[in-house]
N, C-alpha and C positions, 0 to 999 in steps of 0.2 A: 589549637593553630600557630605556628608561627614563619616567620618569612627567609628563613636561613638562608635555604634554596631558591629563594627567587634574590637576594641580596649576593649569594656565592656566584650565580651564572652571571650575574650585571656583571661583577668582578670580574669575571672570566677564570672564576679558578675552580680547579677538577674539586670534588669530595676529598683526593690525596692530597695535592695542593693544601686546602684551608687546615687539613688536619695536623701537617707538619709546621704549618704558619703559627697555630695556638698549640700544639705539642700534644696532640690524642691521637689516636689511631683513625684511621676513615671509616672506620665502622661507626663509631660515637659520633659522628658528624652526619652518616648514612640514618642511624637512630634517633636523635633531634631532629633533623629535616621530616620527618616524618612519627613525630610528636611520640616517640617510642622511649627517650630518656630523656630525662627532665636535670640539664646542666647546674650545676654551680653556677653561684653568683662569679666569681673570679671567671669562669669557664665562658660566662655569658659576655663579659666586659670584654676578655682579650676578641672574642669571635665579632662583638661591635668597632674593636679598634681596628682590627685586620679587616672588618669589609667596608671600613670608616662610615659608621653610621652610628646611631647611639640601641640604648636597650629597649626605648618604645616602640623604636621603627622596628627593628628583629622579634619583640616576641610579646607587645601589647595586641589584645584581642580586639579593642576596639576599629575605630576608626583610627588616622595619623594624622593630625591637624599638618599642617606646612604652616613653619615662622612665618610671619610677615614681617618684613623690615621697612 
């Protein structure tokens, strides 16, 4: 399970717009969101940067701890 769809929707991106921003087809974003495609590390990094989060927040299957300052 990943949180790409959740972060994409929060950021206000359509699948097509996110795909355009990271340089893949819209279908690729759909497959990632539905856990039918494992993206490369490079694509994971581009997704995280575009969605303004980190890799753990998008792809870690456990609980994501918030950093305390």
